[in-house]
C-alpha positions in Angstrom: 0.0 0.0 0.0 1.2 3.5 -0.9 0.1 6.6 1.0 0.2 10.2 -0.2 1.0 12.6 2.6 1.5 16.4 2.9 5.1 17.5 3.2 4.9 18.9 6.7 8.2 18.2 8.4 11.9 18.8 7.7 12.3 15.0 7.1 9.6 14.9 4.5 11.0 18.1 2.9 14.4 16.5 2.6 12.8 13.4 1.0 10.9 15.5 -1.4 14.0 17.4 -2.4 16.1 14.3 -2.8 13.5 12.8 -5.2 13.4 15.9 -7.3 17.1 16.3 -7.4 17.5 12.7 -8.5 14.8 12.8 -11.2 15.2 16.3 -12.6 18.8 17.2 -11.9 20.6 13.8 -12.2 18.4 12.0 -14.7 17.2 14.9 -16.8 20.0 17.4 -16.3 17.9 20.3 -15.1 19.9 23.2 -13.6 19.8 22.6 -9.8 19.5 26.4 -9.3 16.2 26.3 -11.3 14.8 23.1 -9.9 14.3 24.4 -6.3 12.6 27.8 -6.7 10.9 30.5 -4.6 7.5 28.8 -5.1 8.7 25.9 -3.0 8.7 28.2 0.0 5.5 30.1 -0.8 3.1 29.5 2.1 0.3 28.7 -0.4 2.3 25.9 -2.1 1.2 22.4 -1.1 3.8 19.7 -1.4 2.9 16.0 -1.2 5.0 12.8 -0.9 4.1 9.3 -1.8 5.3 6.8 0.8 5.6 3.0 0.7 4.3 1.0 3.7 7.8 1.0 5.2 8.1 4.8 4.8 10.3 4.7 1.7 9.7 7.9 -0.3 8.5 7.0 -3.8 7.4 10.3 -5.4 6.5 13.9 -5.0 4.5 16.7 -6.6 3.4 20.2 -5.7 0.3 22.3 -6.1 0.4 26.1 -6.7 -2.5 28.4 -6.0 -4.0 30.3 -8.8 -2.4 33.7 -9.3 -5.8 35.4 -9.4 -9.4 34.4 -8.9 -10.8 32.4 -11.8 -7.3 31.3 -13.0 -6.3 27.6 -12.8 -4.4 26.0 -10.0 -1.1 24.5 -11.2 0.4 21.0 -10.5 4.1 20.6 -11.1 7.4 19.0 -10.1 5.7 15.6 -10.4 8.6 13.2 -9.9 8.6 9.4 -9.2 11.7 7.5 -8.2 13.0 5.0 -10.9 12.2 2.0 -8.7 8.5 3.1 -8.3 7.7 4.0 -11.9 4.9 2.0 -13.4 3.3 1.3 -10.0 0.7 4.0 -10.2 2.5 6.4 -7.9 2.3 9.3 -10.3 -1.4 8.9 -10.7 -1.8 8.8 -7.0 0.1 12.0 -6.6 -2.0 13.7 -9.3 -5.3 12.4 -7.8 -4.4 13.7 -4.4 -3.4 17.1 -5.6 -6.5 17.4 -7.8 -8.6 16.7 -4.7 -6.7 19.3 -2.8 -7.1 21.8 -5.6 -10.9 21.2 -5.6 -11.1 21.6 -1.8 -8.9 24.7 -1.7 -9.9 26.5 -4.9 -13.1 24.9 -6.3 -16.1 27.1 -7.1 -19.7 26.2 -8.2 -20.1 25.3 -11.8 -23.3 23.8 -13.2 -24.4 22.4 -9.8 -21.0 20.9 -8.8 -17.8 22.3 -7.4 -15.1 22.6 -10.1 -11.5 23.9 -10.5 -9.3 24.1 -13.5 -5.9 22.5 -13.0 -3.1 23.1 -15.4 0.4 21.7 -15.8 3.5 22.0 -17.9 4.0 18.5 -19.2 7.1 17.1 -20.6 6.2 15.7 -24.0 7.4 12.3 -23.1 4.7 12.3 -20.3 1.8 13.5 -22.4 0.3 10.0 -22.6 0.3 9.7 -18.8 -1.5 13.0 -18.4 -4.0 12.3 -21.2 -5.0 9.1 -19.4 -5.8 11.2 -16.3 -8.0 13.5 -18.4 -5.6 16.4 -19.2 -5.9 18.0 -22.7 -2.6 19.3 -24.1 -2.5 22.6 -25.9 -0.8 22.3 -29.4 2.0 24.8 -28.7 5.3 23.3 -27.6 8.2 25.0 -25.9 11.6 24.2 -24.5 12.2 24.4 -20.8 15.6 23.3 -19.6 16.2 21.7 -23.0 13.1 19.5 -22.6 10.1 19.9 -24.9 6.9 20.7 -23.0 3.3 21.4 -23.7 0.7 23.0 -21.3 -2.2 20.8 -20.5 -5.5 21.5 -18.5 -8.2 19.5 -16.8 -11.4 20.6 -15.2 -11.7 18.7 -11.9 -15.2 18.4 -10.5 -16.8 17.1 -7.3 -18.7 14.6 -9.4 -15.4 12.9 -10.5 -15.4 9.3 -9.4 -12.7 7.4 -7.6 -11.5 10.3 -5.5 -10.4 10.0 -2.0 -10.0 12.9 0.4 -6.5 14.4 0.5 -4.1 12.3 2.4 -6.3 9.2 2.1 -5.3 8.1 -1.4 -4.0 4.5 -1.4 -3.3 1.8 -3.8 -1.6 -1.5 -3.8 2.0 -1.5 -5.1 
């Protein structure tokens, strides 16, 4: 069983940073000075960590608040350790942050609560995000020498299979 928890301690923060440094800096050659940014310390940023039953950190992601009312929330820095890829950890992180975005920023839309969530997807991960319901925009751009496309999803309270934040779990 894997559990997604909020990063709320120095130990969890260190685990989050270690995963991001391994995935983005070591594997993908992102500049370490750009990987950890001011948004990491913004009090409105929500960081989550996926943990195995034994407490081993498996993945991480963050949720950024909308800049202004009516704008989308932003999920980013989604990173899963090499050993945990293909086990559903990334989907669990996304589901958890989508539920948090809905709880924090959702507003009434056609009788349900809804929130737009956007992300900047590496093109190699577009299939993963599409399976989760994200629609990629056609424009592509380079970020840290990696091709990206923005993608968006409207998350609603009528979506099925959603747990409350922190209670997401799945067999590994």
